[in-house]
N, C-alpha and C positions, 0 to 999 in steps of 0.2 A: 210291138208290146202291149198289151192287154192290160186295159185302165189307164194308159197314157193318153191324155186327152189330145194330143197333137196327132197321135197315132191313129184315133178314132176318126179325128177330122181328114186325114191322110187317104182313109179306107172309105170314107163317105157315110160314117156312120155318125158322124155329128154334121150337120148340114152348117154350111158358111158360104159369105161371098167372097169368093176367091180375086184378090186383086192380079194375082199371076197364079199359074200351077204349069208345070211340066212334070217328067216323069224323075225328077230330083228334088226339086223344091217346090215349094209353095208360098203363097204371101198373102195375107188377110189382116183385116183391120184387128185390134186387140180390142177383148170384149169390157175390158176396165183401162180406159186409156189413162195417160200419165201427161197426155198433150192433145191439142186440137187435132194434130196430125199422130198416128200412133198405129203403127203397121209393124206386124210379126213377121220374119222372113226364116222359114223352117225347112230344115231337111226333111226328106219324107223316111230316110234312113234313121234308124234310132240311135241316137248317140245323147249320153246324158249332159254332156257340155263340153266347153272349148278343151277342159284338161282331159278329156277322152277321146280328143282327134287325134288320129295317127298322123304319119305322113303321108298315107295313103289317099289320105281324107284333104289333102291341100287343095286340090282342085275345087272340091265341094264347100269349102270354106271361103275360099275365092271367089267361087258362082256367087255365094251368098251377099256377100258384099257388093260384089258388082250389078248384082239384079236389085239391091236397095238402093245402088246409086240410080239404075235406070227407072225406078217406080220415082224416085225424089226428082228426077228429072220430068218425066212424064206430066208430073203435078204441079211444075214450075216452083218447085220449093226454092227459096234461095240460100237458106240454112236449114241445117238440120243436124241431128246426133243420130250417131249408129254406137249401140251399145250392146255388148254380149254381158250379162252378170252369170258369174259361175259359182256354183255353189250357195247354200244357203247364207253364209256370213258375207256373200258377194250379190245377195238379194234376189237370186234365183229361186222363182217358186216352183216351176213345172221343171220336172228332170226329163227335159228333152232339148237338146240345143237350140236355142232361136237366137233372132238378131232383132233387137227393136230398132225402127226406123221413126225417130220422132221429131217433131217438127212445129212451131206456131208459137205464138206467145204464152209464157208461162211452161213451157215444155220443162220438166223436169225428170230426173234419171228416174226409172221405174224399179 
């Protein structure tokens, strides 16, 4: 989707250092972190939020959660939070589905 920062990252129009990427999802450090470790796990498919997931997207949603788990394990994180913000009232700023992986002293919800 034109104008979507995460779609622009997915297409390579905005450069980032990926923690992980494949044909379905990508993970990278948040540019405005709320914790010492703040990684975003983002589908390449443009979906606005969790409320826009269909039953056909269940594998994608599961893959996002499992990838966040894998990244946490690779980084030896003993504890962490996984957060989906949904809608403006739920704290969502970018209208593209994304999962926050947060860890470290002082981690607060984004």
